[in-house]
Structures are given as C-alpha cells and as structure tokens.
LUMKOLFI-109225 format. One record per residue (C-alpha): chain; residue in one letter; x, y, z. Coordinates in nm, 4 decimals, padded with zeros to 6 digits. Each point is the difference from the previous one (the first is absolute). Layout:
BEGIN
<site><tormar>A</tormar><senu>a</senu><x>X</x><y>Y</y><z>Z</z></site>
...
//
This chain:
BEGIN
<site><tormar>A</tormar><senu>x</senu><x>00.3784</x><y>-01.3611</y><z>-03.8367</z></site>
<site><tormar>A</tormar><senu>x</senu><x>00.0252</x><y>-00.3580</y><z>00.0211</z></site>
<site><tormar>A</tormar><senu>x</senu><x>-00.3027</x><y>-00.2190</y><z>00.0851</z></site>
<site><tormar>A</tormar><senu>x</senu><x>00.1264</x><y>-00.0533</y><z>00.3677</z></site>
<site><tormar>A</tormar><senu>x</senu><x>00.0519</x><y>00.3424</y><z>00.0812</z></site>
<site><tormar>A</tormar><senu>x</senu><x>-00.3456</x><y>00.1301</y><z>-00.1774</z></site>
<site><tormar>A</tormar><senu>x</senu><x>-00.1710</x><y>-00.2829</y><z>00.2376</z></site>
<site><tormar>A</tormar><senu>x</senu><x>00.1711</x><y>00.1425</y><z>00.3160</z></site>
<site><tormar>A</tormar><senu>x</senu><x>-00.0671</x><y>00.3276</y><z>-00.0832</z></site>
<site><tormar>A</tormar><senu>x</senu><x>-00.3429</x><y>-00.0342</y><z>-00.0760</z></site>
<site><tormar>A</tormar><senu>x</senu><x>-00.0910</x><y>-00.2209</y><z>00.3386</z></site>
<site><tormar>A</tormar><senu>x</senu><x>00.2503</x><y>00.2574</y><z>00.1884</z></site>
<site><tormar>A</tormar><senu>x</senu><x>-00.2466</x><y>00.2974</y><z>-00.1248</z></site>
<site><tormar>A</tormar><senu>x</senu><x>-00.3078</x><y>-00.1905</y><z>00.0471</z></site>
<site><tormar>A</tormar><senu>x</senu><x>00.0858</x><y>-00.0569</y><z>00.3680</z></site>
<site><tormar>A</tormar><senu>x</senu><x>00.0935</x><y>00.3424</y><z>00.0570</z></site>
<site><tormar>A</tormar><senu>x</senu><x>-00.3017</x><y>00.1239</y><z>-00.1395</z></site>
<site><tormar>A</tormar><senu>x</senu><x>-00.2258</x><y>-00.2389</y><z>00.2460</z></site>
<site><tormar>A</tormar><senu>x</senu><x>00.2022</x><y>00.1405</y><z>00.2997</z></site>
<site><tormar>A</tormar><senu>x</senu><x>-00.0659</x><y>00.3449</y><z>-00.1287</z></site>
<site><tormar>A</tormar><senu>x</senu><x>-00.3930</x><y>-00.0855</y><z>-00.0390</z></site>
<site><tormar>A</tormar><senu>x</senu><x>-00.0066</x><y>-00.1751</y><z>00.3271</z></site>
<site><tormar>A</tormar><senu>x</senu><x>00.1681</x><y>00.2963</y><z>00.1946</z></site>
<site><tormar>A</tormar><senu>x</senu><x>-00.2243</x><y>00.2366</y><z>-00.1587</z></site>
<site><tormar>A</tormar><senu>x</senu><x>-00.3021</x><y>-00.2054</y><z>00.1090</z></site>
<site><tormar>A</tormar><senu>x</senu><x>00.1330</x><y>-00.0076</y><z>00.3610</z></site>
<site><tormar>A</tormar><senu>x</senu><x>00.0890</x><y>00.3579</y><z>-00.0138</z></site>
<site><tormar>A</tormar><senu>x</senu><x>00.3860</x><y>-00.0662</y><z>00.0203</z></site>
<site><tormar>A</tormar><senu>x</senu><x>00.3274</x><y>00.1344</y><z>-00.1714</z></site>
<site><tormar>A</tormar><senu>x</senu><x>00.1206</x><y>-00.2525</y><z>-00.2269</z></site>
<site><tormar>A</tormar><senu>x</senu><x>00.3256</x><y>00.0770</y><z>00.1622</z></site>
<site><tormar>A</tormar><senu>x</senu><x>-00.1094</x><y>-00.1551</y><z>00.3208</z></site>
<site><tormar>A</tormar><senu>x</senu><x>00.0321</x><y>-00.3506</y><z>-00.1854</z></site>
<site><tormar>A</tormar><senu>x</senu><x>00.3082</x><y>-00.1800</y><z>-00.0964</z></site>
<site><tormar>A</tormar><senu>x</senu><x>-00.0235</x><y>-00.2702</y><z>-00.2448</z></site>
<site><tormar>A</tormar><senu>x</senu><x>00.2425</x><y>-00.3190</y><z>00.0925</z></site>
<site><tormar>A</tormar><senu>x</senu><x>00.0859</x><y>-00.1684</y><z>-00.3233</z></site>
<site><tormar>A</tormar><senu>x</senu><x>00.0105</x><y>-00.3742</y><z>00.1392</z></site>
<site><tormar>A</tormar><senu>x</senu><x>00.2689</x><y>-00.1439</y><z>-00.2125</z></site>
<site><tormar>A</tormar><senu>x</senu><x>00.0590</x><y>-00.3353</y><z>00.1592</z></site>
<site><tormar>A</tormar><senu>x</senu><x>-00.1013</x><y>-00.2162</y><z>-00.2959</z></site>
<site><tormar>A</tormar><senu>x</senu><x>00.1056</x><y>00.2921</y><z>-00.2565</z></site>
<site><tormar>A</tormar><senu>x</senu><x>00.2628</x><y>-00.0590</y><z>-00.2552</z></site>
<site><tormar>A</tormar><senu>x</senu><x>00.3077</x><y>00.2702</y><z>00.0270</z></site>
<site><tormar>A</tormar><senu>x</senu><x>-00.0955</x><y>00.1449</y><z>-00.3551</z></site>
<site><tormar>A</tormar><senu>x</senu><x>-00.3678</x><y>00.0617</y><z>00.1543</z></site>
<site><tormar>A</tormar><senu>x</senu><x>00.1626</x><y>00.1706</y><z>00.2836</z></site>
<site><tormar>A</tormar><senu>x</senu><x>00.2070</x><y>00.1707</y><z>-00.1852</z></site>
<site><tormar>A</tormar><senu>x</senu><x>-00.2751</x><y>00.1428</y><z>-00.2112</z></site>
<site><tormar>A</tormar><senu>x</senu><x>-00.1997</x><y>00.1375</y><z>00.3289</z></site>
<site><tormar>A</tormar><senu>x</senu><x>00.3171</x><y>00.1800</y><z>00.1130</z></site>
<site><tormar>A</tormar><senu>x</senu><x>-00.0081</x><y>00.1543</y><z>-00.3409</z></site>
<site><tormar>A</tormar><senu>x</senu><x>-00.3504</x><y>00.1531</y><z>00.0355</z></site>
<site><tormar>A</tormar><senu>x</senu><x>00.1031</x><y>00.1456</y><z>00.3647</z></site>
<site><tormar>A</tormar><senu>x</senu><x>-00.1112</x><y>-00.2626</y><z>00.2307</z></site>
<site><tormar>A</tormar><senu>x</senu><x>00.2393</x><y>-00.0344</y><z>00.2954</z></site>
<site><tormar>A</tormar><senu>x</senu><x>-00.1775</x><y>-00.1545</y><z>00.2527</z></site>
<site><tormar>A</tormar><senu>x</senu><x>00.0670</x><y>-00.4124</y><z>-00.0374</z></site>
<site><tormar>A</tormar><senu>x</senu><x>-00.1229</x><y>-00.2502</y><z>00.2322</z></site>
<site><tormar>A</tormar><senu>x</senu><x>00.1824</x><y>-00.3536</y><z>00.0388</z></site>
<site><tormar>A</tormar><senu>x</senu><x>-00.0861</x><y>-00.2815</y><z>00.2309</z></site>
<site><tormar>A</tormar><senu>x</senu><x>00.3013</x><y>-00.2169</y><z>00.0059</z></site>
<site><tormar>A</tormar><senu>x</senu><x>00.3299</x><y>00.1250</y><z>00.1647</z></site>
<site><tormar>A</tormar><senu>x</senu><x>00.2295</x><y>-00.1860</y><z>-00.2736</z></site>
<site><tormar>A</tormar><senu>x</senu><x>-00.1651</x><y>00.1519</y><z>-00.2903</z></site>
<site><tormar>A</tormar><senu>x</senu><x>-00.0110</x><y>00.3507</y><z>00.1677</z></site>
<site><tormar>A</tormar><senu>x</senu><x>00.3709</x><y>-00.0109</y><z>00.0621</z></site>
<site><tormar>A</tormar><senu>x</senu><x>00.0607</x><y>-00.0999</y><z>-00.3610</z></site>
<site><tormar>A</tormar><senu>x</senu><x>-00.2241</x><y>00.2814</y><z>-00.1552</z></site>
<site><tormar>A</tormar><senu>x</senu><x>00.1103</x><y>00.2535</y><z>00.2265</z></site>
<site><tormar>A</tormar><senu>x</senu><x>00.3613</x><y>-00.0556</y><z>-00.1251</z></site>
<site><tormar>A</tormar><senu>x</senu><x>-00.1049</x><y>00.0095</y><z>-00.3428</z></site>
<site><tormar>A</tormar><senu>x</senu><x>-00.2224</x><y>00.2979</y><z>-00.0061</z></site>
<site><tormar>A</tormar><senu>x</senu><x>00.0450</x><y>00.3513</y><z>00.0397</z></site>
<site><tormar>A</tormar><senu>x</senu><x>00.0309</x><y>00.1479</y><z>00.3880</z></site>
<site><tormar>A</tormar><senu>x</senu><x>-00.3000</x><y>00.2485</y><z>-00.0391</z></site>
<site><tormar>A</tormar><senu>x</senu><x>-00.2529</x><y>-00.2905</y><z>00.0249</z></site>
<site><tormar>A</tormar><senu>x</senu><x>-00.1957</x><y>-00.0451</y><z>00.3310</z></site>
<site><tormar>A</tormar><senu>x</senu><x>-00.0182</x><y>-00.3337</y><z>00.0852</z></site>
<site><tormar>A</tormar><senu>x</senu><x>-00.3212</x><y>-00.1512</y><z>00.1881</z></site>
<site><tormar>A</tormar><senu>x</senu><x>00.0345</x><y>-00.3366</y><z>00.1857</z></site>
<site><tormar>A</tormar><senu>x</senu><x>-00.3309</x><y>-00.1554</y><z>-00.0441</z></site>
<site><tormar>A</tormar><senu>x</senu><x>00.0395</x><y>-00.3551</y><z>00.0707</z></site>
<site><tormar>A</tormar><senu>x</senu><x>00.0409</x><y>-00.2239</y><z>00.2860</z></site>
<site><tormar>A</tormar><senu>x</senu><x>00.3017</x><y>00.1050</y><z>00.1646</z></site>
<site><tormar>A</tormar><senu>x</senu><x>00.2314</x><y>-00.2687</y><z>00.2070</z></site>
<site><tormar>A</tormar><senu>x</senu><x>00.1795</x><y>00.0998</y><z>00.2627</z></site>
<site><tormar>A</tormar><senu>x</senu><x>00.3500</x><y>-00.1408</y><z>-00.1037</z></site>
<site><tormar>A</tormar><senu>x</senu><x>-00.0595</x><y>00.1978</y><z>-00.3054</z></site>
<site><tormar>A</tormar><senu>x</senu><x>-00.0938</x><y>00.3412</y><z>00.1420</z></site>
<site><tormar>A</tormar><senu>x</senu><x>00.3876</x><y>00.1310</y><z>00.0030</z></site>
<site><tormar>A</tormar><senu>x</senu><x>00.0244</x><y>-00.0578</y><z>-00.3445</z></site>
<site><tormar>A</tormar><senu>x</senu><x>-00.3684</x><y>00.1628</y><z>-00.0901</z></site>
<site><tormar>A</tormar><senu>x</senu><x>00.0178</x><y>00.3083</y><z>00.1792</z></site>
<site><tormar>A</tormar><senu>x</senu><x>00.3155</x><y>00.0983</y><z>-00.1593</z></site>
<site><tormar>A</tormar><senu>x</senu><x>-00.1692</x><y>00.0718</y><z>-00.3107</z></site>
<site><tormar>A</tormar><senu>x</senu><x>-00.3662</x><y>00.0856</y><z>00.0702</z></site>
<site><tormar>A</tormar><senu>x</senu><x>-00.1652</x><y>00.3507</y><z>00.0749</z></site>
<site><tormar>A</tormar><senu>x</senu><x>-00.2881</x><y>-00.1718</y><z>00.1603</z></site>
<site><tormar>A</tormar><senu>x</senu><x>-00.0645</x><y>-00.3491</y><z>00.1462</z></site>
<site><tormar>A</tormar><senu>x</senu><x>-00.4085</x><y>-00.0757</y><z>-00.0302</z></site>
<site><tormar>A</tormar><senu>x</senu><x>-00.0035</x><y>-00.3502</y><z>00.1432</z></site>
<site><tormar>A</tormar><senu>x</senu><x>00.0949</x><y>00.0157</y><z>00.3747</z></site>
<site><tormar>A</tormar><senu>x</senu><x>-00.2390</x><y>-00.3058</y><z>00.1122</z></site>
<site><tormar>A</tormar><senu>x</senu><x>00.1042</x><y>-00.0338</y><z>00.3415</z></site>
<site><tormar>A</tormar><senu>x</senu><x>00.1620</x><y>00.1510</y><z>00.3086</z></site>
<site><tormar>A</tormar><senu>x</senu><x>00.2917</x><y>-00.2425</y><z>-00.0232</z></site>
<site><tormar>A</tormar><senu>x</senu><x>00.0573</x><y>00.1241</y><z>-00.3722</z></site>
<site><tormar>A</tormar><senu>x</senu><x>-00.0196</x><y>00.3651</y><z>00.0959</z></site>
<site><tormar>A</tormar><senu>x</senu><x>00.2407</x><y>-00.0731</y><z>00.3339</z></site>
<site><tormar>A</tormar><senu>x</senu><x>00.2533</x><y>-00.1639</y><z>-00.2420</z></site>
<site><tormar>A</tormar><senu>x</senu><x>-00.0295</x><y>00.2745</y><z>-00.2535</z></site>
<site><tormar>A</tormar><senu>x</senu><x>00.0552</x><y>00.2446</y><z>00.2650</z></site>
<site><tormar>A</tormar><senu>x</senu><x>00.3034</x><y>-00.1800</y><z>00.1675</z></site>
<site><tormar>A</tormar><senu>x</senu><x>00.1458</x><y>-00.0280</y><z>-00.3475</z></site>
<site><tormar>A</tormar><senu>x</senu><x>-00.0636</x><y>00.3682</y><z>-00.0970</z></site>
<site><tormar>A</tormar><senu>x</senu><x>00.1910</x><y>00.0851</y><z>00.3231</z></site>
<site><tormar>A</tormar><senu>x</senu><x>00.3152</x><y>-00.1986</y><z>-00.0769</z></site>
<site><tormar>A</tormar><senu>x</senu><x>00.0181</x><y>00.1447</y><z>-00.3464</z></site>
<site><tormar>A</tormar><senu>x</senu><x>-00.0832</x><y>00.3474</y><z>00.0890</z></site>
<site><tormar>A</tormar><senu>x</senu><x>-00.3218</x><y>00.0267</y><z>-00.2052</z></site>
<site><tormar>A</tormar><senu>x</senu><x>-00.3410</x><y>00.0893</y><z>00.0830</z></site>
<site><tormar>A</tormar><senu>x</senu><x>-00.2486</x><y>-00.1869</y><z>-00.2728</z></site>
<site><tormar>A</tormar><senu>x</senu><x>-00.3401</x><y>00.1238</y><z>-00.0745</z></site>
<site><tormar>A</tormar><senu>x</senu><x>-00.2788</x><y>-00.2596</y><z>00.0570</z></site>
<site><tormar>A</tormar><senu>x</senu><x>-00.3350</x><y>-00.1045</y><z>-00.0220</z></site>
<site><tormar>A</tormar><senu>x</senu><x>-00.1810</x><y>-00.2151</y><z>00.2270</z></site>
<site><tormar>A</tormar><senu>x</senu><x>-00.2224</x><y>-00.2764</y><z>-00.1779</z></site>
<site><tormar>A</tormar><senu>x</senu><x>-00.3372</x><y>-00.0738</y><z>00.1338</z></site>
<site><tormar>A</tormar><senu>x</senu><x>-00.2137</x><y>-00.2842</y><z>-00.0685</z></site>
<site><tormar>A</tormar><senu>x</senu><x>-00.3655</x><y>00.1622</y><z>-00.0146</z></site>
<site><tormar>A</tormar><senu>x</senu><x>-00.1448</x><y>-00.2642</y><z>-00.2521</z></site>
<site><tormar>A</tormar><senu>x</senu><x>00.0575</x><y>-00.3023</y><z>00.2771</z></site>
<site><tormar>A</tormar><senu>x</senu><x>00.1046</x><y>-00.2221</y><z>-00.2884</z></site>
<site><tormar>A</tormar><senu>x</senu><x>00.2446</x><y>-00.2597</y><z>00.1603</z></site>
<site><tormar>A</tormar><senu>x</senu><x>00.2581</x><y>00.0097</y><z>-00.3056</z></site>
<site><tormar>A</tormar><senu>x</senu><x>00.0612</x><y>00.3657</y><z>00.0693</z></site>
<site><tormar>A</tormar><senu>x</senu><x>00.2696</x><y>00.1217</y><z>00.2124</z></site>
<site><tormar>A</tormar><senu>x</senu><x>-00.0257</x><y>00.3070</y><z>00.2340</z></site>
<site><tormar>A</tormar><senu>x</senu><x>-00.0990</x><y>00.1364</y><z>00.3452</z></site>
<site><tormar>A</tormar><senu>x</senu><x>-00.3941</x><y>-00.0681</y><z>00.1139</z></site>
<site><tormar>A</tormar><senu>x</senu><x>-00.1587</x><y>00.3478</y><z>00.0990</z></site>
<site><tormar>A</tormar><senu>x</senu><x>-00.0026</x><y>-00.1094</y><z>00.3543</z></site>
<site><tormar>A</tormar><senu>x</senu><x>00.3682</x><y>-00.1406</y><z>-00.0092</z></site>
<site><tormar>A</tormar><senu>x</senu><x>00.1356</x><y>00.3285</y><z>-00.1430</z></site>
<site><tormar>A</tormar><senu>x</senu><x>-00.2165</x><y>00.2466</y><z>00.2377</z></site>
<site><tormar>A</tormar><senu>x</senu><x>00.1321</x><y>-00.2069</y><z>00.2834</z></site>
<site><tormar>A</tormar><senu>x</senu><x>00.3679</x><y>00.0326</y><z>-00.0849</z></site>
<site><tormar>A</tormar><senu>x</senu><x>-00.0193</x><y>00.3456</y><z>-00.1656</z></site>
<site><tormar>A</tormar><senu>x</senu><x>00.2103</x><y>00.2026</y><z>00.2907</z></site>
<site><tormar>A</tormar><senu>x</senu><x>00.2768</x><y>-00.2978</y><z>-00.0177</z></site>
<site><tormar>A</tormar><senu>x</senu><x>00.0065</x><y>00.0249</y><z>-00.3757</z></site>
<site><tormar>A</tormar><senu>x</senu><x>00.0697</x><y>00.4035</y><z>00.0181</z></site>
<site><tormar>A</tormar><senu>x</senu><x>00.2297</x><y>-00.0377</y><z>00.2999</z></site>
<site><tormar>A</tormar><senu>x</senu><x>00.2468</x><y>-00.1423</y><z>-00.2698</z></site>
<site><tormar>A</tormar><senu>x</senu><x>00.2635</x><y>00.2672</y><z>-00.0954</z></site>
<site><tormar>A</tormar><senu>x</senu><x>00.2097</x><y>-00.1441</y><z>-00.2988</z></site>
<site><tormar>A</tormar><senu>x</senu><x>-00.3418</x><y>-00.0223</y><z>-00.2178</z></site>
<site><tormar>A</tormar><senu>x</senu><x>-00.2369</x><y>00.2595</y><z>-00.1356</z></site>
<site><tormar>A</tormar><senu>x</senu><x>-00.3682</x><y>-00.1148</y><z>-00.0327</z></site>
<site><tormar>A</tormar><senu>x</senu><x>-00.1473</x><y>00.2080</y><z>-00.2524</z></site>
<site><tormar>A</tormar><senu>x</senu><x>-00.3610</x><y>-00.1996</y><z>-00.0287</z></site>
<site><tormar>A</tormar><senu>x</senu><x>-00.1585</x><y>-00.3150</y><z>-00.0761</z></site>
<site><tormar>A</tormar><senu>x</senu><x>-00.0396</x><y>-00.2398</y><z>-00.3016</z></site>
<site><tormar>A</tormar><senu>x</senu><x>-00.2775</x><y>-00.2682</y><z>-00.0662</z></site>
<site><tormar>A</tormar><senu>x</senu><x>-00.0879</x><y>-00.2676</y><z>-00.2580</z></site>
<site><tormar>A</tormar><senu>x</senu><x>-00.3605</x><y>-00.0011</y><z>-00.0969</z></site>
<site><tormar>A</tormar><senu>x</senu><x>-00.2049</x><y>-00.2974</y><z>-00.0492</z></site>
<site><tormar>A</tormar><senu>x</senu><x>00.0065</x><y>-00.2094</y><z>-00.3439</z></site>
<site><tormar>A</tormar><senu>x</senu><x>-00.3350</x><y>00.0826</y><z>-00.1778</z></site>
<site><tormar>A</tormar><senu>x</senu><x>-00.1308</x><y>00.0451</y><z>-00.3437</z></site>
<site><tormar>A</tormar><senu>x</senu><x>-00.1935</x><y>00.3183</y><z>00.1607</z></site>
<site><tormar>A</tormar><senu>x</senu><x>00.2485</x><y>00.2981</y><z>00.0645</z></site>
<site><tormar>A</tormar><senu>x</senu><x>-00.2777</x><y>00.1726</y><z>00.1970</z></site>
<site><tormar>A</tormar><senu>x</senu><x>00.0234</x><y>-00.2988</y><z>00.2420</z></site>
<site><tormar>A</tormar><senu>x</senu><x>00.3632</x><y>00.1375</y><z>00.1173</z></site>
<site><tormar>A</tormar><senu>x</senu><x>-00.1584</x><y>00.3227</y><z>00.1249</z></site>
<site><tormar>A</tormar><senu>x</senu><x>-00.0606</x><y>-00.0650</y><z>00.3547</z></site>
<site><tormar>A</tormar><senu>x</senu><x>00.3600</x><y>-00.1393</y><z>00.0503</z></site>
<site><tormar>A</tormar><senu>x</senu><x>00.1401</x><y>00.3067</y><z>-00.1453</z></site>
<site><tormar>A</tormar><senu>x</senu><x>-00.2209</x><y>00.2479</y><z>00.1998</z></site>
<site><tormar>A</tormar><senu>x</senu><x>00.0649</x><y>-00.2288</y><z>00.3049</z></site>
<site><tormar>A</tormar><senu>x</senu><x>00.3646</x><y>00.0211</y><z>-00.0617</z></site>
<site><tormar>A</tormar><senu>x</senu><x>-00.0103</x><y>00.4061</y><z>-00.0261</z></site>
<site><tormar>A</tormar><senu>x</senu><x>-00.2199</x><y>00.0327</y><z>00.3289</z></site>
<site><tormar>A</tormar><senu>x</senu><x>00.2606</x><y>-00.2317</y><z>00.1768</z></site>
<site><tormar>A</tormar><senu>x</senu><x>00.2867</x><y>00.2366</y><z>-00.0975</z></site>
<site><tormar>A</tormar><senu>x</senu><x>-00.1878</x><y>00.2920</y><z>00.1338</z></site>
<site><tormar>A</tormar><senu>x</senu><x>-00.0613</x><y>-00.1868</y><z>00.3232</z></site>
<site><tormar>A</tormar><senu>x</senu><x>00.3736</x><y>-00.0894</y><z>00.0279</z></site>
<site><tormar>A</tormar><senu>x</senu><x>00.0781</x><y>00.3324</y><z>-00.0977</z></site>
<site><tormar>A</tormar><senu>x</senu><x>-00.1731</x><y>00.1256</y><z>00.3081</z></site>
<site><tormar>A</tormar><senu>x</senu><x>00.1944</x><y>-00.2241</y><z>00.2201</z></site>
<site><tormar>A</tormar><senu>x</senu><x>00.3317</x><y>00.0804</y><z>-00.1366</z></site>
<site><tormar>A</tormar><senu>x</senu><x>00.2718</x><y>00.2000</y><z>00.1451</z></site>
<site><tormar>A</tormar><senu>x</senu><x>00.0550</x><y>00.3392</y><z>-00.1856</z></site>
<site><tormar>A</tormar><senu>x</senu><x>00.3076</x><y>-00.1498</y><z>-00.1737</z></site>
<site><tormar>A</tormar><senu>x</senu><x>-00.2072</x><y>-00.2713</y><z>-00.1640</z></site>
<site><tormar>A</tormar><senu>x</senu><x>-00.2044</x><y>00.1417</y><z>-00.3526</z></site>
<site><tormar>A</tormar><senu>x</senu><x>-00.1807</x><y>-00.2510</y><z>-00.1705</z></site>
<site><tormar>A</tormar><senu>x</senu><x>-00.0395</x><y>00.1519</y><z>-00.3326</z></site>
<site><tormar>A</tormar><senu>x</senu><x>-00.0038</x><y>-00.2992</y><z>-00.1932</z></site>
<site><tormar>A</tormar><senu>x</senu><x>-00.2712</x><y>-00.2356</y><z>-00.1120</z></site>
<site><tormar>A</tormar><senu>x</senu><x>00.1530</x><y>-00.2736</y><z>-00.2286</z></site>
<site><tormar>A</tormar><senu>x</senu><x>-00.3247</x><y>-00.1893</y><z>-00.1505</z></site>
<site><tormar>A</tormar><senu>x</senu><x>-00.1640</x><y>-00.0846</y><z>-00.3347</z></site>
<site><tormar>A</tormar><senu>x</senu><x>00.1534</x><y>-00.1898</y><z>-00.2809</z></site>
<site><tormar>A</tormar><senu>x</senu><x>-00.0707</x><y>-00.0014</y><z>-00.3691</z></site>
<site><tormar>A</tormar><senu>x</senu><x>-00.3863</x><y>-00.1666</y><z>00.0183</z></site>
<site><tormar>A</tormar><senu>x</senu><x>-00.0834</x><y>00.2565</y><z>00.2907</z></site>
<site><tormar>A</tormar><senu>x</senu><x>00.2150</x><y>00.3028</y><z>00.0270</z></site>
<site><tormar>A</tormar><senu>x</senu><x>-00.2471</x><y>00.2450</y><z>-00.0628</z></site>
<site><tormar>A</tormar><senu>x</senu><x>-00.2211</x><y>-00.0889</y><z>00.2466</z></site>
<site><tormar>A</tormar><senu>x</senu><x>00.3005</x><y>-00.0067</y><z>00.2426</z></site>
<site><tormar>A</tormar><senu>x</senu><x>00.0715</x><y>00.3755</y><z>-00.0953</z></site>
<site><tormar>A</tormar><senu>x</senu><x>-00.3505</x><y>00.0621</y><z>00.0813</z></site>
<site><tormar>A</tormar><senu>x</senu><x>00.0316</x><y>-00.1424</y><z>00.3232</z></site>
<site><tormar>A</tormar><senu>x</senu><x>00.3520</x><y>00.2115</y><z>00.0588</z></site>
<site><tormar>A</tormar><senu>x</senu><x>00.2847</x><y>-00.2221</y><z>-00.1297</z></site>
<site><tormar>A</tormar><senu>x</senu><x>00.3196</x><y>00.2073</y><z>-00.0595</z></site>
<site><tormar>A</tormar><senu>x</senu><x>00.1851</x><y>-00.2894</y><z>-00.1656</z></site>
<site><tormar>A</tormar><senu>x</senu><x>-00.1551</x><y>-00.2332</y><z>-00.2617</z></site>
<site><tormar>A</tormar><senu>x</senu><x>00.1939</x><y>-00.3084</y><z>-00.0905</z></site>
<site><tormar>A</tormar><senu>x</senu><x>-00.0478</x><y>-00.0598</y><z>-00.3831</z></site>
<site><tormar>A</tormar><senu>x</senu><x>00.1082</x><y>-00.3189</y><z>-00.1725</z></site>
<site><tormar>A</tormar><senu>x</senu><x>-00.1763</x><y>-00.1994</y><z>-00.2467</z></site>
<site><tormar>A</tormar><senu>x</senu><x>-00.1819</x><y>00.3336</y><z>-00.1387</z></site>
<site><tormar>A</tormar><senu>x</senu><x>00.3492</x><y>00.1570</y><z>-00.0836</z></site>
<site><tormar>A</tormar><senu>x</senu><x>00.0704</x><y>-00.3253</y><z>-00.2174</z></site>
<site><tormar>A</tormar><senu>x</senu><x>-00.3092</x><y>-00.0762</y><z>-00.1502</z></site>
<site><tormar>A</tormar><senu>x</senu><x>00.0324</x><y>-00.1471</y><z>-00.3658</z></site>
<site><tormar>A</tormar><senu>x</senu><x>00.3427</x><y>-00.1068</y><z>00.0648</z></site>
<site><tormar>A</tormar><senu>x</senu><x>00.1228</x><y>-00.3761</y><z>00.0125</z></site>
<site><tormar>A</tormar><senu>x</senu><x>00.0035</x><y>-00.0995</y><z>00.3686</z></site>
<site><tormar>A</tormar><senu>x</senu><x>-00.1236</x><y>00.3127</y><z>00.1339</z></site>
<site><tormar>A</tormar><senu>x</senu><x>-00.0665</x><y>-00.0033</y><z>00.3644</z></site>
//
C-alpha cells in the first residue's frame, strides 16, 4: 500500500467510525447517513483511491469539472452537485447528477423544472435554506420558503426530496447545533404542508468540522472534504 492510499484509507475509516458513533449516540442506524466525498479540490488519484475503498457518492460544485470527471469515472458513481448552480448550466448539470443540493431560489427551481421537461428528466433536488442569516450564504430564508412552498411543490418535473443548509463558520462546532436543529424542524413543518407526492426524506447538513452534530440533529447526507484528504498536499 502506497502512502497516498494509506492516508486516505485511514481518514476514510476514521470518518466512517465517527459517523457510526454519532448514529449510535442519537439512536440511529448508520445506514441512515450517507457520506458524500467532496472532491472539488481533490486530485484524480485521490478520487481513485476513494473509489477503491467503496465510496460511491461524490460531490462536485462546478459543472465543467463534474462533466469531465463523470466522463472519466465509472457509471456506478452517484454524483451530487453541491455548489452554486447557474441557470445557464442547468441542462449540463442535471444530466450527470443524482441529486442537486443547492437550489437557492424560485427562479433556479423553475429553470430546472422547465429544462427537465424539455429533457424528459425528473431531477432530484434539495432546497437550500440560509438559516444562519449570513449575507455571504445563498438560499431561501425561512419566511420566504414557507411563503412560496405551495408554488414550489406544484412544479411537475422536479422531485423535491429535502433541504440543505450551510452552518456558520465557527471554531466551536457546538455553535452549529441550533442551525441544524432548525433545519430539521423546518423540514417537519414543510412536510406537514406538502402534497402527498412530496416526501422530504433528506437533510444535507454537516461538513468536516461539524458533521457529528449534524447527524445528532437529523442529517441524512454529510458533505466531507478536508477530513478525507488530511495529510495530503493541497487537501481541501
């Protein structure tokens, strides 16, 4: 085993162990949480090492790199689009992704719905919510989402499957808990308002510094980048 493979194997195993422990602490099944390896800054040999370990959910935030890597890597990979999505790149993006995490406006969701109809697709999406109130973060406010929810659910060619949020940057991971808890509560509130065909099963929240707290508060998808590649040159 070379150094690169050994480092990634060790990091991956440690993260999986921490996911399992967080699930046990919150009386959840480890199978209820999916690790998404954020590969946007990762070299291809690092990605290949992850695939060898059985990691099949990868997250990209730029459409050109998503297209390039989807063409090079095996078809069984589940690609997640986790970055800001420009409306002029929707058509290219939804062809490759199993889930778009970052639907941050009514205009974007409407564009996805229109292009999905033209492409005979039904993309799975998450609605991004800005619960921290930080101006540099994208997403619906809680009030905006509640007010527009019935209109979003009426779009016929997208499948809304849950919510995503970005926690505030902080040196104390515990300070992220209120945001994660609020997203979980908002999901439950929206589910009670939803038509029968809308099932909000997914909560995408938690990254390398706070994913255990996110799991304790109900995360089903955790987006891990830097912790996977710690110890490697130019790791994210």
